[in-house]
N, C-alpha and C positions, 0 to 999 in steps of 0.2 A: 728837177724836184725830187726829194726822197719820198719813201713812202711815208715816214712819220710826218713829213712836212705836208703832203697831201691829205692824210689824216686829220692834220690840224687845221688846215685849210676847209676841209667839209666840216668840222664840228664847230669852226669859228673861234678856235683858241688855238693858239701857238702850241705845239709839242704835245696835243692831244689832252685829255681830261686827267684830273688828279689821280682818279682810280686807275688809269691805265699807267700811270708811272710808278705805281707800287708794285712791288715783287709780290710773288704769290704767298711767301712765308708772312710778309707784313700784312697782307689781307686776311690771311688765316687767324693772326693774332687779334687783328681787330674784330672779326667775327666772335672769337673766343670770349674777348674782354666784353662785347656787347651782351652777349648772352649771360655772362657772370656779373654784370654791372647790377642788375636788380638784386639778385640774392645776396650779394655782398652788402649793397645799401641796406636791404632788410635786416641783415645780421647785425651790421654795425649799429643800427638804430636801437634794436631789440637787446642789444648787449652792451654797449658802451654808454647809451643815454641814461639807463638806470644806475650804472655805476656812478657815472659823474653826477647824476642828481643826488645819489647816496652821499657822496663827498660834500655837496653843498648843504644837504638837509642836516649834515653832521655839525654844521656850524650855527643852527638855528634851534627855536624852541617851538616846535609844532605838535598840536594835539588833534589834528585832522578837522576840527571844529572851527579853529581861528587860522587866518593866515600865518605862514612861517615867518617868525621874527630872529633877525640875526643876532646871535648872542657870542660870536667869536668862538673861542675855544674853551668856552665855560663847560660844555659837555665832556670834554676831553679832561679837563681838570676834575670834575665830579667822579668821573670814571676811575681815574687812576689813584682817587682817594677812597675809593669805595672798597670796604673789605670783601665783600661778597664777589666783587669782579676778580679779586686775586685768588679767591677760592676757586671759582669757576675755572679761572686760568689755570691752576693748578691741576685741577681734574681734566681738564682737556689736554693738558701736556702728558699726563699720565696715560690717557688712552692712547696718544701718540707714540710715546717712548716704549710702553710696555706691548701694546698691542701690534705695533707693526713688525718688530722682529719675530715675536711669537708666531703670528700669521705667516710670514715669509718662510721661516724655517718649516713650520708643519707642512706648508705648500709644496716647498721644493723636496722634502722627503717622500712625501706621498707621491708626487708627480716622477721622482726619480726611480721609484720601485714600481710604480703603475706603469710606467713606460715599458718595463720588462714583461709585464702581463701579456699572456697572449690569449689565454681562455677568458671569454667574456669581457674582454677590454673596454668596447664600447658601451656596454651596460653599465660596468663599474664607474666609468667616466661620467656617465650621465647621471648616475646616483650621486656622485660628488657635486655635480654642477647644478643640481635640482634645487638645493637652498637658495643658490643666488637668483633663481628664478620666482622664488615665492615673496609673496607680498610682505613687506618688513613688519608691517602692523599685525598681520596675523602670525608669524613667525614669533615676534615679541611676546605676544598673547600665550602661544603654546609654551614658551620657555618660562614664561611668569607662572603658568600651571605647573611646570615641571619642578620648579624651586619652592613650591607651597610645602607647609608641613605635613606629615603623614596623616591619615592615609592618602590624601589628595595628591601630594607631591611625589613622582615617581623617582626622583634623585634621592630624596631623604628616606623612601622605601628601600632602596638599594642599599644605601648607608647603614641603614637598621640591620639588614640582613647580614652584613660583615662585621657587625659590633661596632660601628661608629656612630657616635651620637648625631642627632640631627642638627643640622645647621640653618641658620637664620637666612642666609644669602641675601636677598635683596630687601629684607627687613632689618639688616645690621648695617651701620654706618662704614663699619671696616670691610665687609665683604660685599657691598652692593655694587660698587664701582666695578670690581673685578667680575661679578658675576653678570653685569650688563656686557662687559668686554668679551666674555666667553660666547655670549651670543652674537656680537659683532663679528669676532673671529669666524665663528662657525658659519655666518651667513656669506661671508666673502671670499671663504677658503676654495670653494668650487671653481671661480674665475681666475683666482690665482693658480689654481693647478692646471687648468687648462692653458694658460699662458705660459706656464713654466714647461709644460709638455711640448708646446709649439716651439719652444726655445731648444729644447732637447732634441726634437726632431729634425730641426735646422743644422744641426753639427753634423758634418759630414762623418760618416763612419770610417773613413780612410784615416782619420786621426787616431782612431782607436785601435785599429789593425796595426798601425804603425808603432803605437806605444806597445802593444802586446809582444809585438816581435821583438822590440827593444828590452823586453822582461819588465815593464812597469806593472805594479800591482794595482788592484782597483781603488786603493785609496789616493796611490799616487796619480792615477788617471784623473780621478775625480778633482783633486787640488790642482794639477798643472793643465789639465785640458777642459773638462767640464765647466767648472767654475769660471774660469777666464773667458771662454768663448760664449758662456751665458751671461757676461756682464751687461749687455744691451737691454736684455730681457729684465734682468734684476734691476736694474736702475729704473726701467718704467714702472715696475711693480712696486718700488720703494716709494715712489713719488706718488703714484696712483693710490697706494694704500694709506699713506701718510695723510693725503687730502681727505680720504674716507674717515679716517678717525679723528681729524680735526673738525669735521662737520657733521660728526654723529648727532643724530637726533631721534630717528624713529624707535630705535630699541630703547632710549632712555625714556621717552614720552610715554610709550606704551606700557613699559614695564613697571613705570612709578607712578600711574596715571592718578592714583589717589593723591598723591603728593609729588607732582612732576619735579624729576631732579632730586628727589629725597632718597632716603630719609635725611632730613635736615641738610639738604643741599649737598649730599656726599657724591651724587653722581651726575649733578647738573654741568653740562658742557656749554661753552661760550653760544653755540646756536640756540640752544634752549633758552638761555638769558636773553638773547637777542627778541625771541619770539614772545616771551613773557613780557619784556619790557615795552614791546610793539602793540601787542594784540590784548594785554591785560591791563598795563597802565597807560596806554596809548601815548607814551611820551616817544613819538616818532623821531625827534631830533636825537635823542639820548640813544635810541635803538640804532640811528644811522651811524653814531660815533661808535659803537660797539661792533657794527657791521664793518667799518673802515679798518678797525684794530683787527678784526678777524680776517679781512681781505689782506692786510700788511703781513700777519702771521704766516697766512698760506703762501704769500709770495716770497717772503725770506725762507721759510722752511723748504720751499721747492728749489730756490736757486741754490741754497746751501747744500741740499742733497745732489744736486746735479754737479757743483762744484767738487764736491767731495768724491763723487763717484764717476768723475769726467775720465775719459781716456786719457791716460799719460803716454806720451810720445817718447 
């Protein structure tokens, strides 16, 4: 009788226990997935259940007081016929289309030259990152103060010193959206600079040394080495920044708190429209339909950007 048969005879089961027949790698994987099961289940419940519930509520009429009543696609029909929605849709994509490229170009230029600074490098980098750590509400109120007419508003004071007439900024239907956008760009600039600098530091210096030996100038090195090798970092920041601008809320709400999304809805994004529909009008089903539309926009924009910026083999 072999040793395995003897062990099976002692245990009363032929060939040993089930655990004895598993390899060490399989046992390790079972232990790993056993520990991961609870957090994965918890994450799935808190992440996917509300999403699925929002999809369901978008087909209902619900005001929190009475049970939800199924009404089919009536909320979506109402939404796409609402002129206010299309104005908000335009505002949201203006934040995206204008804000994203400006913020990324500024962040890259600052990171590119800051990477070459050797004196007080860490201190300067921390100064750029500080606005990203600042509470959005507090930051928005400070910028709202900056945009006030003189003598309160610092920006108008400076413009007056150089002979430029004072500007209405957030009190103008033409300037308000871009004034808010400047605040959002400034707030996220520090994070983008840090990520760009990490990407620049990850590029091996041997590429630059070989390029200079071959006689390439700084512009050619930037165009043929730095930008192509920085593409994964750029893709991440494009998607991350786009999602941020599509979901902009704090700056708009706090800078236009007397007339949220004003003046005359000129700064209102889709997230603020959802908030007002849900918590001012208590039209939860209609707000859920708006949320589904926002989710679809975020998904489509992200997938399109990943497809356009994908690695071409």
